SELUM-192252 format. One record per atom (N, C-alpha, C, O): x, y, z. Coordinates in steps of 0.05 Angstrom, whole numbers, padded with zeros to 5 digits, always signed. Layout:
BEGIN
XYZ;...
This chain:
BEGIN
+00455-00021-00263;+00459+00008-00262;+00436+00021-00276;+00427+00012-00297;+00427+00043-00266;+00405+00058-00277;+00417+00079-00296;+00437+00092-00290;+00404+00082-00319;+00415+00101-00338;+00398+00127-00339;+00375+00127-00329;+00409+00148-00350;+00394+00173-00353;+00369+00169-00370;+00348+00181-00365;+00372+00152-00391;+00349+00147-00409;+00326+00134-00394;+00303+00141-00399;+00332+00115-00376;+00311+00102-00360;+00297+00122-00341;+00273+00121-00338;+00313+00140-00329;+00301+00161-00312;+00283+00179-00329;+00261+00186-00320;+00292+00187-00352;+00276+00204-00370;+00250+00189-00378;+00229+00201-00377;+00252+00164-00385;+00229+00148-00394;+00209+00146-00371;+00185+00150-00376;+00218+00139-00347;+00200+00135-00325;+00187+00162-00317;+00163+00163-00310;+00203+00184-00318;+00191+00210-00311;+00170+00218-00331;+00150+00231-00323;+00174+00211-00356;+00153+00217-00376;+00128+00200-00371;+00106+00210-00374;+00132+00175-00365;+00109+00158-00359;+00093+00168-00335;+00068+00167-00334;+00107+00178-00315;+00094+00187-00290;+00086+00217-00293;+00074+00228-00275;+00092+00229-00316;+00085+00257-00321;+00096+00275-00300;+00083+00293-00289;+00122+00270-00294;+00137+00287-00275;+00158+00303-00291;+00173+00292-00307;+00158+00329-00286;+00178+00346-00300;+00203+00347-00284;+00205+00359-00263;+00224+00334-00295;+00250+00333-00282;+00270+00347-00300;+00273+00339-00323;+00283+00367-00290;+00302+00382-00307;+00330+00368-00308;+00342+00366-00329;+00339+00358-00285;+00365+00345-00284;+00361+00315-00277;+00359+00308-00254;+00361+00298-00298;+00356+00270-00294;+00380+00256-00280;+00376+00236-00266;+00404+00266-00284;+00427+00254-00272;+00427+00255-00242;+00438+00238-00228;+00413+00275-00231;+00411+00279-00202;+00397+00256-00189;+00402+00249-00166;+00379+00243-00203;+00362+00222-00192;+00373+00194-00196;+00363+00175-00184;+00394+00191-00211;+00406+00165-00216;+00416+00151-00191;+00410+00128-00186;+00430+00166-00174;+00441+00155-00149;+00418+00147-00130;+00420+00126-00117;+00397+00163-00129;+00375+00157-00111;+00360+00132-00120;+00354+00115-00103;+00356+00129-00146;+00342+00106-00156;+00359+00081-00153;+00350+00059-00146;+00385+00084-00158;+00404+00061-00155;+00404+00052-00126;+00405+00027-00121;+00404+00070-00107;+00404+00063-00079;+00378+00048-00072;+00378+00028-00057;+00356+00057-00083;+00330+00043-00078;+00331+00015-00089;+00322-00004-00076;+00341+00012-00113;+00343-00015-00126;+00361-00034-00110;+00355-00057-00108;+00383-00023-00100;+00401-00040-00083;+00387-00048-00058;+00390-00071-00049;+00371-00031-00046;+00356-00038-00022;+00335-00059-00029;+00332-00078-00013;+00322-00057-00052;+00303-00078-00060;+00317-00105-00063;+00306-00126-00057;+00341-00105-00074;+00357-00129-00077;+00362-00142-00049;+00361-00166-00046;+00368-00125-00029;+00372-00135-00002;+00347-00148+00009;+00348-00169+00020;+00324-00134+00004;+00299-00145+00013;+00292-00171-00001;+00281-00190+00011;+00298-00173-00027;+00292-00197-00042;+00309-00221-00032;+00300-00244-00032;+00333-00215-00023;+00351-00237-00014;+00344-00246+00015;+00354-00267+00024;+00329-00230+00029;+00322-00238+00057;+00303-00261+00057;+00284-00263+00041;+00308-00280+00075;+00290-00303+00078;+00280-00305+00106;+00292-00293+00125;+00260-00320+00110;+00249-00325+00137;+00254-00354+00144;+00240-00365+00162;+00272-00368+00131;+00277-00396+00137;+00287-00401+00165;+00280-00421+00178;+00302-00382+00176;+00313-00386+00203;+00293-00378+00224;+00297-00384+00248;+00272-00364+00217;+00252-00356+00236;+00231-00377+00240;+00222-00390+00221;+00224-00381+00266;+00203-00401+00272;+00176-00386+00273;+00173-00368+00290;+00158-00394+00257;+00132-00381+00256;+00113-00399+00272;+00108-00422+00265;+00101-00388+00293;+00083-00403+00309;+00054-00395+00302;+00048-00372+00298;+00037-00415+00302;+00009-00410+00297;-00007-00424+00318;+00001-00444+00330;-00030-00413+00323;-00048-00425+00343;-00072-00436+00328;-00087-00421+00315;-00076-00462+00330;-00099-00474+00317;-00124-00472+00335;-00123-00478+00358;-00146-00463+00323;-00171-00460+00337;-00192-00478+00323;-00196-00475+00299;-00204-00496+00338;-00224-00513+00325;-00249-00496+00317;-00256-00477+00331;-00262-00504+00296;-00286-00490+00286;-00308-00489+00307;-00323-00470+00308;-00309-00509+00324;-00330-00510+00344;-00327-00488+00365;-00347-00482+00379;-00303-00477+00368;-00300-00456+00388;-00305-00428+00378;-00305-00409+00393;-00310-00425+00352;-00316-00399+00340;-00346-00393+00344;-00362-00411+00346;-00352-00367+00345;-00380-00359+00348;-00396-00365+00323;-00385-00367+00301;-00421-00368+00326;-00439-00374+00304;-00446-00347+00290;-00451-00327+00303;-00445-00347+00263;-00452-00323+00248;-00482-00319+00250;-00498-00338+00247;-00490-00294+00255;-00518-00288+00256;-00524-00264+00238;-00509-00245+00238;-00545-00265+00224;-00554-00243+00207;-00572-00225+00223;-00592-00233+00234;-00563-00200+00226;-00579-00180+00240;-00586-00158+00220;-00568-00143+00212;-00611-00156+00212;-00618-00136+00192;-00615-00107+00203;-00619-00102+00227;-00607-00089+00185;-00603-00061+00192;-00624-00045+00176;-00623-00045+00152;-00642-00031+00190;-00663-00018+00176;-00657+00011+00169;-00672+00024+00154;-00636+00023+00180;-00629+00051+00175;-00613+00054+00150;-00606+00034+00136;-00605+00079+00144;-00588+00084+00121;-00559+00085+00132;-00553+00103+00148;-00543+00067+00123;-00516+00065+00134;-00499+00090+00128;-00483+00098+00145;-00503+00102+00105;-00487+00125+00097;-00491+00149+00116;-00473+00165+00120;-00515+00150+00128;-00521+00172+00147;-00507+00168+00174;-00504+00187+00189;-00497+00145+00179;-00483+00139+00204;-00453+00146+00202;-00439+00146+00222;-00443+00151+00178;-00415+00157+00174;-00408+00185+00183;-00425+00203+00182;-00383+00188+00193;-00374+00215+00200;-00369+00231+00174;-00363+00219+00153;-00371+00256+00175;-00366+00274+00152;-00385+00269+00129;-00378+00273+00106;-00409+00261+00135;-00429+00256+00114;-00442+00283+00108;-00452+00297+00126;-00443+00290+00082;-00456+00315+00073;-00473+00309+00048;-00462+00303+00027;-00498+00310+00051;-00516+00307+00028;-00514+00279+00016;-00524+00260+00028;-00502+00278-00007;-00500+00252-00021;-00471+00242-00023;-00466+00223-00039;-00453+00253-00007;-00426+00244-00008;-00413+00244+00020;-00424+00256+00038;-00391+00230+00022;-00376+00229+00047;-00350+00244+00042;-00335+00238+00023;-00344+00263+00059;-00319+00279+00057;-00295+00263+00068;-00296+00255+00091;-00275+00259+00052;-00251+00244+00061;-00231+00263+00073;-00232+00287+00066;-00213+00254+00090;-00193+00272+00101;-00174+00281+00079;-00170+00268+00059;-00162+00304+00084;-00143+00316+00065;-00118+00298+00064;-00109+00288+00084;-00107+00296+00040;-00082+00281+00036;-00060+00301+00031;-00063+00320+00015;-00037+00298+00044;-00015+00317+00040;+00008+00303+00028;+00029+00316+00023;
């Protein structure tokens, strides 16, 4: 069982301002129960198939020198940095 003190402690560590800690106890407890279900799941009954490929059938590695500036080939390149997409 998750306690109010644990929620308060974790929220302080994460620097999250939570006014009502009791509201989050059920949510966290549900998540922990779900993690317990995932921990108990096994793949013993599942048959995992793999395909073995001999090394002789793989292509040979070749070094091909690149004379240009790689950063200039990137999308969203501006000056000395690359603009990353917005995170929401």
